C-alpha distance (Angstrom), angle and dihedral (degrees) to the residues before:
residue distance angle dihedral
M1 . . .
V2 3.82 . .
Q3 3.80 91.0 .
R4 3.79 90.9 54.1
V5 3.80 92.7 48.2
L6 3.82 90.7 50.2
S7 3.81 89.2 52.5
A8 3.84 92.2 59.1
K9 3.80 115.3 117.9
D10 3.81 93.7 -125.3
L11 3.81 142.3 0.9
N12 3.80 96.1 -91.0
H13 3.79 92.9 51.5
G14 3.79 88.8 51.3
R15 3.82 90.1 51.8
W16 3.79 92.6 47.7
G17 3.79 91.1 48.3
A18 3.81 92.4 52.8
L19 3.80 91.5 47.8
A20 3.80 91.6 47.0
A21 3.81 89.1 52.9
G22 3.81 89.2 50.9
L23 3.81 91.0 49.9
M24 3.81 91.2 51.3
K25 3.80 89.2 55.8
I26 3.81 91.6 67.0
P27 3.84 97.3 69.5
I28 3.82 88.2 55.5
I29 3.81 86.5 79.8
F30 3.80 88.9 64.0
I31 3.81 97.1 34.7
M32 3.81 96.6 50.7
I33 3.81 106.5 26.0
V34 3.81 107.8 33.2
P35 3.84 94.3 54.4
G36 3.81 88.3 53.6
V37 3.78 90.6 53.7
I38 3.80 90.2 48.0
A39 3.82 90.2 50.7
I40 3.81 92.2 53.7
V41 3.83 90.2 50.7
L42 3.80 95.2 46.4
F43 3.80 101.2 36.9
S44 3.80 106.0 24.2
D45 3.82 90.5 120.2
L46 3.79 96.0 40.3
D47 3.81 113.6 125.4
I48 3.82 107.3 -132.0
S49 3.80 96.9 167.0
S50 3.82 89.1 111.8
L51 3.82 89.0 67.9
N52 3.83 88.9 66.3
F53 3.79 92.4 -139.5
M54 3.81 107.2 168.5
I55 3.81 124.6 -143.9
E56 3.77 132.4 178.8
K57 3.81 118.5 -115.7
E58 3.78 122.7 175.7
G59 3.79 91.5 -17.9
A60 3.82 95.2 -50.7
M61 3.82 129.8 99.6
E62 3.80 117.5 -124.9
V63 3.80 137.9 165.2
C64 3.79 114.0 -90.8
S65 3.78 111.9 -122.4
Q66 3.82 104.2 175.0
L67 3.79 130.2 49.1
S68 3.80 92.6 -132.4
D69 3.81 88.2 64.9
C70 3.81 94.4 47.7
P71 3.83 110.5 51.6
N72 3.82 90.9 168.6
M73 3.82 89.6 65.2
T74 3.82 94.1 55.9
Y75 3.79 96.7 94.6
P76 3.85 96.2 45.5
V77 3.80 91.1 47.6
L78 3.80 91.4 50.4
I79 3.79 98.1 48.9
Y80 3.81 95.8 40.6
N81 3.81 93.5 49.4
L82 3.82 101.4 38.2
L83 3.81 108.2 31.7
P84 3.83 125.6 77.0
T85 3.80 118.3 -122.1
G86 3.81 98.9 -96.4
I87 3.80 95.8 45.5
L88 3.81 89.8 43.8
G89 3.81 90.7 58.8
L90 3.81 91.7 49.1
V91 3.80 92.0 49.3
I92 3.80 93.1 49.4
A93 3.82 90.9 46.7
S94 3.82 90.4 49.4
L95 3.80 91.0 48.2
L96 3.80 92.5 51.3
A97 3.82 91.4 45.9
A98 3.81 91.8 50.4
M99 3.80 91.5 47.7
S100 3.79 91.9 48.7
S101 3.80 91.2 49.2
S102 3.80 93.3 49.2
I103 3.80 93.6 46.3
S104 3.79 91.4 46.6
A105 3.81 92.8 50.5
T106 3.80 92.9 45.8
M107 3.80 94.8 48.2
N108 3.80 91.6 44.7
S109 3.80 91.6 52.3
A110 3.80 93.1 45.5
S111 3.81 94.1 48.2
T112 3.81 90.0 46.9
L113 3.80 90.7 53.4
I114 3.80 91.2 49.7
T115 3.79 93.0 46.5
M116 3.81 100.8 42.8
D117 3.82 102.5 30.5
F118 3.81 99.5 39.7
V119 3.80 115.7 13.1
Q120 3.80 96.2 40.8
K121 3.81 91.6 46.4
I122 3.81 91.1 50.8
K123 3.82 94.6 44.0
P124 3.83 108.0 23.1
D125 3.83 92.4 170.2
M126 3.80 94.3 69.4
T127 3.80 117.0 121.1
S128 3.80 124.3 -123.4
K129 3.82 90.4 -105.9
Q130 3.80 90.9 53.6
L131 3.80 91.4 48.4
V132 3.81 90.4 51.7
R133 3.80 89.4 51.9
V134 3.80 90.6 50.2
G135 3.80 89.3 51.3
Q136 3.81 91.1 51.8
I137 3.81 92.1 49.6
A138 3.82 90.8 47.1
T139 3.81 90.6 51.3
F140 3.81 91.7 50.7
V141 3.82 92.3 49.0
L142 3.81 92.0 47.9
V143 3.81 91.9 50.5
M144 3.81 90.7 50.6
L145 3.81 91.6 48.5
A146 3.81 91.2 48.7
A147 3.81 91.8 50.3
F148 3.80 90.7 48.0
W149 3.82 92.1 49.7
T150 3.81 95.3 54.6
Q151 3.81 91.1 80.8
Y152 3.82 90.2 65.9
I153 3.81 98.1 51.3
D154 3.81 93.2 86.9
K155 3.80 90.0 52.5
I156 3.80 92.5 53.3
S157 3.82 101.1 43.2
S158 3.78 141.5 7.0
S159 3.82 95.1 -119.2
V160 3.79 142.4 13.5
W161 3.82 89.9 -111.0
E162 3.80 92.3 55.8
Y163 3.80 89.9 45.4
L164 3.80 91.6 54.4
Q165 3.81 92.0 49.7
M166 3.79 90.8 47.4
V167 3.80 92.2 51.8
L168 3.81 89.6 50.8
S169 3.81 88.9 51.5
F170 3.83 86.8 58.5
I171 3.81 97.4 44.0
A172 3.80 102.3 42.0
P173 3.87 104.5 48.6
P174 3.85 97.7 63.3
V175 3.81 91.3 47.4
V176 3.82 91.8 47.2
A177 3.81 90.5 49.0
V178 3.80 92.1 51.7
F179 3.80 93.3 47.5
I180 3.82 95.4 46.7
L181 3.80 95.2 50.5
G182 3.79 92.4 37.9
L183 3.80 92.7 53.8
F184 3.79 100.7 40.4
W185 3.83 106.0 27.7
K186 3.81 118.5 68.1
R187 3.80 93.6 -161.4
A188 3.83 94.8 59.6
N189 3.79 113.0 109.7
A190 3.80 140.5 -179.1
N191 3.80 93.8 -94.4
G192 3.79 91.4 57.1
A193 3.81 92.1 46.4
F194 3.81 91.7 50.6
A195 3.81 91.7 47.9
A196 3.81 90.5 49.3
L197 3.82 92.8 51.6
I198 3.81 92.4 47.2
T199 3.81 89.6 48.4
G200 3.81 90.8 51.9
L201 3.81 90.2 49.5
A202 3.82 92.2 48.8
L203 3.82 92.7 48.2
S204 3.80 91.4 48.3
I205 3.80 92.7 50.8
F206 3.81 90.4 46.7
V207 3.82 92.7 52.0
I208 3.82 93.3 46.3
V209 3.81 92.6 48.4
S210 3.80 89.7 47.6
K211 3.80 91.6 51.8
V212 3.81 93.0 47.6
N213 3.79 95.3 47.6
G214 3.82 99.5 28.4
L215 3.81 92.6 -123.5
I216 3.80 101.9 151.9
P217 3.84 115.9 23.7
W218 3.82 97.8 -158.7
V219 3.82 90.7 51.5
N220 3.79 90.7 49.7
D221 3.82 91.6 50.4
L222 3.80 94.1 47.5
H223 3.82 111.5 108.5
F224 3.79 115.8 -123.2
L225 3.83 91.3 -124.7
H226 3.81 87.3 62.7
M227 3.77 92.9 40.4
G228 3.81 94.5 56.7
P229 3.84 97.1 61.3
M230 3.80 90.6 43.3
I231 3.81 91.2 54.6
M232 3.81 91.4 46.5
V233 3.81 94.0 51.2
T234 3.81 91.0 46.7
C235 3.82 91.3 50.6
M236 3.82 91.2 48.5
L237 3.81 90.8 52.0
V238 3.80 91.6 48.9
Q239 3.80 91.3 48.0
A240 3.82 91.8 49.6
V241 3.84 94.0 48.3
V242 3.82 94.7 46.0
S243 3.82 92.5 44.3
L244 3.81 91.4 52.2
A245 3.81 91.3 46.6
T246 3.81 94.3 51.8
T247 3.80 136.4 53.4
A248 3.79 117.3 -59.0
P249 3.82 117.0 -116.0
S250 3.79 118.3 -99.6
E251 3.78 121.1 -95.6
E252 3.81 90.1 -111.5
V253 3.80 91.3 56.8
V254 3.80 91.6 47.5
Q255 3.80 93.2 50.0
T256 3.80 92.4 45.8
L257 3.80 102.8 42.7
T258 3.83 106.6 23.6
Y259 3.79 120.3 84.0
N260 3.81 115.8 -112.3
K261 3.80 138.3 167.6
Q262 3.78 93.4 -106.4
I263 3.79 91.8 62.7
F264 3.82 89.8 49.9
A265 3.83 91.9 48.7
E266 3.80 93.3 48.7
E267 3.77 91.5 48.3
T268 3.82 91.1 48.3
A269 3.80 89.8 54.9
E270 3.79 90.1 47.5
L271 3.81 92.4 52.4
S272 3.82 95.9 43.0
G273 3.81 93.3 96.5
V274 3.81 96.5 41.3
V275 3.82 117.9 106.7
W276 3.80 114.7 -115.7
Y277 3.81 97.0 -108.1
K278 3.82 89.7 56.1
N279 3.81 95.7 43.4
Y280 3.79 106.1 102.8
R281 3.83 92.0 -156.1
I282 3.79 92.1 60.2
L283 3.79 90.8 43.2
S284 3.81 89.5 50.6
V285 3.79 91.6 53.0
F286 3.81 89.6 47.9
L287 3.81 90.2 52.0
L288 3.82 92.3 48.3
I289 3.81 92.4 49.2
T290 3.81 92.0 47.3
T291 3.79 91.6 49.5
A292 3.82 91.8 47.3
I293 3.82 91.8 51.3
V294 3.81 93.3 49.2
V295 3.82 92.6 46.9
A296 3.83 91.5 46.8
I297 3.81 91.3 52.1
F298 3.81 92.6 52.4
W299 3.82 96.8 36.3
């Protein structure tokens, strides 16, 4: 998403692109949740034991017999029972293509980060061919690690959907904490931001390890929607303490990166002649209101 925004031809197009991406997130509520509800209504009594899908109950593995106990089987049950043969093939092909594209983009980004932000900094004399080889090796290692990790997903969450949301609740809070303090607190510095991100990473690893091995019961029982705010507050406290204990940022950095009224006033003057449907502030408010209405309806 960031790469696409950076490729915009000007600032306004980048803003519109980000807002358009946010608007396209709203239908996901209907695309991903409503079909699951429909599946439970239509196929709640369907016997799926013949699929030999294994689930863990009370520490023992057993064959799943009902759809309500196997949320990961919802999508296969829906498409195999409701779609005709030709459309079914197209849907499966589209699913595999989308998965391949997402995995490819993720692994490419991760290997690029490893190659350019770590390896090249450690060994700046490496040639382009050597860097490409490092990227290929990093991609292979990441794929192997991802394949190895799949066996632990069932131990951490009851479904792939819940696992994805839980991972986001680990990734987003430290970044949000750094951005909030960095934008609105003049004393925040790079050392505090780095400490906050490392703290968020350490807490996330600790929680995941605890869930896999059952180390701390109350941590394992804590819902990820409660865990996210706790991680964010902890990261903000760490960032504040480390920032106060280290050198304050320069005045140039504060004026450039910290939000102030002058920036808002200059931007207001810049947007004064822009029609409403091209004004990103109005579009942002529209997106927020739309999101709030949709969330309120499905609360």
